[in-house]
N, C-alpha and C positions, 0 to 999 in steps of 0.2 A: 579564594573560591575562584576559578577565571567562567565564565558566563561568557557565549555568544552571542551576540543577537542581533536581529537583521531591520535595519527598516520597516515597517507596514506600507510606505508609499512607493519603495523603492527598493526589489531585493539583493540589489548588486552594494546597498552603501550597509556595510557589516562591521561593526565595531566588539573587542572585549572587552570585559570588567573583570577586575578584580576584586574583591572584597572578603571579610573574613568572615565564615559562618554564626551564627549569632547562636545562643544557647536554643537547645534543643526541648519542640513547646511539651508540656504534659501530653500522650497517646500520641507522640509523632516519632516518626525512625525515620533514620535520614540515610540515604543511597547513595553511594559512590558509583559511576556512571565507567563500566570496566569496557564496553567496545558497544560502537552502533553500527549498523549500516547507513549509507548515503544514497537516494536512488532519485528519477523526478518525483516520487509520487511525491518524494517532503516537499520538492520546487512547488508541487499540487496543495497540499498543506496550507505554504506559505502565500498562492496566489486565491485560494479561497480561505484565506486567516476571519479575513470580516464573515465571509457571507454565513459559513460552517461552523465558525465559534472555534475552528485550532488555535489562534493565538489566548484560548479564554485558559488551554491546558495548567497552561507556564508563565505566566505571567511577567514581567518586565516592569522594574521603576519605575521608566520611563514612558510613559504607555503607547508614544508617538513609534515604538523598539518592540520585539515581541523574540521567543522565543521557540523555534519552530522543533516540532516535535517530531524525533524519529525512532527506529523498537531499537531495541539491545537489550543486552546483559550488564544488571549493578548488582551489587554486595552493599548486603546492610555493616553499616561500620558502627550507626551508634542506635540504641531503641531505647525509646519509651513505651511500647506498647504492646504488650500482651500477647502470644506467641507468636511475636517477630524478633527470631534472635539475629545479637550481631554475632555475623559470619554467613547468613543463610544470602543463598544468591536466589536474584528470579527474574526475567524473560518478560517484557511492557514497554509503556510506551515512555519516555524519557526527554529532557530537553540536552542538546548542546553544553552541557554545563560538568565540571569536574564530577561538581557531587546535586543533590537536591532533595530535600522535605518531602513527607508524605504523611496522611497522616492515617494510618489501615483501619478498615474497619473489616466488620462479615471475614473475620480473620479464621482461614479454616487450614486442616492440614496439606491442604497444596496450595492455594493462596490467597491476597484479599482485595481486599479495592480500596482505590486511594477518596477517603472521604473530606479531603480539603475543600473549605468555603468555594474558591475557587474553580472546582468542578462537579458542582451539583447541577445538576441537570444535562447535564452532556453525557454521551452514549456510551454503559458501562462498558463492552467491550475494549475501547480506550483509556478504563480503569481499575483494568485487574492486570495485578501483576503475581506470576506464577514459578512459584517454587521450583526450582528446576529440579530439585531432588525428589520433586514427587511429579512432576508432568510425565504423564507418554508420550509427549510428542518431542520432547528434549532428547537429543541421542549430543555425546559431547564431540562425535567424527566430524557430524556437519552444523557446528555452532555456526562457521562464516552463509552457512546454506538460509538457515533460520532465522538470521537477523534480514538477510535481504529475503529471502523467498514470503518470513511463513505470514506477515499479514496478507502481502500481493499475491499467496496462492489460495489466502482464505476468499475473497477477493471472486479470484477465477472461481474457484470450486463454486462459490455461490452462484455466479455466472450462470457456466453452466446447470447447476440447479434446478435455478428462476426457467432455462430456454428447454430443458432436456424433461425436467421430472415436474414441475408445478405450474408450466404452463400449457394455452392450447393457443393455435397449433405447437406443435413440434415439429424445427424446422428440420430440410436434411442438409439446408446448406447455412454457417454462420462466416459472416465476411467480419475480421475482426482489425482494425485500425489502428497506428503506435503499433501494428503487430511484433517489434522488435522489443518494446515495453517489457517489465518485468509480470507484468498482472495477464497482458497479451497471454505470454506464453506454458502462463499455468493455465489459463483459460484454452488455450491449446492443446496444451496438454489433457488436460483433463477431457476434451471432446474429442482427442484419438486414441485415448482407451476404452470408449465407447465403441470404435468401429465401423458405426452406420451412418456419419453424420462429418463432413466434409466442412475444412475448416480453411478457408482464403483469404490471405493478408494483402494489407494495404502497406505499404512502407515509403519510403524514402529511396532515391537512388541511391544511396552512398549503403543503405544498410539491406539490400535488395539480396547483395549475396549470403550474409551473415543469416539469415530471415529462411533462405532456401539451404542454407547448409544444418539447418538444425533437424528437418525431418520435421515439424511439426503441420505442416502444411499442405493443403492437396495442389495450391498454387498460388503464385504472390506474385502482386501487382504492385506498378507503383502511381502515388497519390496522382499523378498527370493519365492515366488510363483506365479514373474510377467510373467516368461517363463513357465509355464501352463497356463496363462489367460486363458479364455472366453468368448465372448461377444455378445448381440443379435443383430442383422441386423448391418447396418453400421455403424459404430465407429470412434469415435476421442477421440485425447489422448491430454489432459492437463496438459503439467510439469512445477510444481510449484520445481519441487528435483533441475532439471540440473542435473544429474547424467548420464552422456551421455550411463555407461554400463546398467543403468534400461532402459536408451528408445530400447537401443538397445535390450531388451529381450519384451518389448512391440510392439516393431515392428515387432520382429518378431515373435511371438507369437499371434498377428491378420491376418499381412500377407494380405489377400486381403479383410477383410473389415473395416479396417482402412484406413478411404477416407481425415482425418483431422489430422496434427500432432500441436500442438501452443506448445511453447516455451515460458512461461511468467516471470519465474524466477530463483536463484537460493539455496535454502535456503539450502542445501550442498554445501553452499559458499566454505569451503575449501578441496570438495573432489578433488579428481582425472577428472578433464574435457578437458580430451584430446577426440578430435571428434570420434568415431566410426564408421566404413559405415553400412549402413544404409539402407532395401528398400525401395520403395517410399510408402507411400509421406513421401517426407524431411521435416524434422520441419521448421514452417514460425520463426520467434520471434513476439511478438507481443505485439504492444508497443503504449499502454493505449491513450495516447496523439495525435497520428498520426491519432488512428481510429479514436478515438470522434468524430477531427475534418471531415474527412471523413461525417462521420454518421451525423452531424449535418448541413450538406453541407447537402446532402440526405434527409433527412428527414425536415430541418428547428430547428433552435438551439430551438426554445420552444416546441416543440412536444418530442423533444430528453426531455431536461432537464423536461418537465410535468412526462416522461414516469419513468426518473432515479429518480423524489423527489417522485412518488407516489410509487412504489418498496423501496426503502427505509425509507421511513417515516413505511412501513407494515414490512419489516426487522431488526429493533431498536425494537419494540415489541417482535419476534421471539427470538433474538440476546442475551437476559437476560435465556435463556435456554442453550448458548451454550458455554459460558463461565459469572465467576464472576469478575465485575473490583475490583483492587485492588490497594488505595492510599496511598503514602507513600511522602516525601519532603524533601528534603536537601538533599547537594553535596551528603555524606554519600552512601544516598540511590539511588543516581542518578546512579553514577558510580558503585555501588552493580546491580544494574537491566541493567545495559548495557554487563558489563560483563558475568551475567550468559543470559542473551540471544543470545550475541555471540558462548559460550561455550553449544547454545543447554541446557539451564537446567532451561527455565520456562513451564511449564506445558501448554497443552494446552489451560487447564480450566481456564485460569489465563490471565486476565487483566489486565498492567501495567498502569496506572496513574499517572502521577510524576511533580512534581513541586519546583519552591523554596518556 
C-alpha cells in the first residue's frame, strides 16, 4: 500500500512509503482510493495542520510527517462492519494513499461516520462517508466537479448564507480576495444568483483576465488597487488570501462602509501573517463546521441540506465554464501535482483530479 507523506515543517519535502496492509480489525472496513481532487484548499489543510488538527485525520507512523486530507471517491474492498458492504462506493475525506481503514459507526442507508480513535473530537463533517448509491447530490456526469467543488462550494454557500440570510446588516457589496480560487468562485456564484448584491474581485494581475472572463464579478481589481477600493453601499470583505497588509488596505479604503470582515483561509500560506492594526469591524474567523452546525439547529438539518443540495446541483452545471478537469494517475503525477499546487503553479482554469 502506497502512502504519500509530507513533512509537516516543510510542505515541499515529500516521500512515498510502501507497506503491506495488515489484517482488517473487527468492526473495520478497508477503502481503496479511486480518485481525488487536489486544490489550494489542500495546501491550506497542510499549512493549518497543526493549529486546526488536520494532520490528526490520517496520522503517519513518523509524527514529523503527515498525510494531507483530500476529497474524493473510494470503494470498500473488505469489511468487518455491519451495513458496509464490499463494493460500496463512498464520497468523503481521504488520505493520498492507495487504501486506508475506517471504523464505521452510525451506519445508515446513506452514510456512516468513521469512529477511529484518531478522529474523535474532530468535526463530523470531515468524518462522514456518503454512499454514492443513496446520495441525492451525486451525479455520475459530474464526478470531477463534485471532487473539485463540493466541499469548497459548501464553504461558499455557508458564507453566502452567513452574510445574506443570518447576519445583520445585509451588505450590498461583497469584496472577495483570492477571487480566482474555487471557494471564491462558489461564493461569487451564490451571490450572483441573488441578483441584488455586487461581488467585487481582488486578484493578482496574472489572474485578472481569467476572473473577468467568468462573468461572476461586477468588478475585478488587482491587489495593488486595494488601497483605492470603492464599493456601493454597506460592504463585507471575505478574505481567502490571508495577507494582513491587504486586509489593512481594504479596511482603510472602505472605512465606514465596511460592516463585516470574514477570514476564511490562507492561499498566501507563505506570506507574512504578522497582524496589522485595523479599523473596525475586526476580522472574524469563519469555520464552516461550527457555522453549519448552528444553522442546522436553527433551520433544521433537512431544510439546510435541501437548500444546499439544490444549490449544489445547479452549480455543477455552471462549473464546467469555470475550469477544465484534468485527470492524471500514478505516484509521479501525484507528487508533481502536489509540488506545483504548493508553489501556486496551477492555473485557476485547471482542476486536478488524481488517482493511483
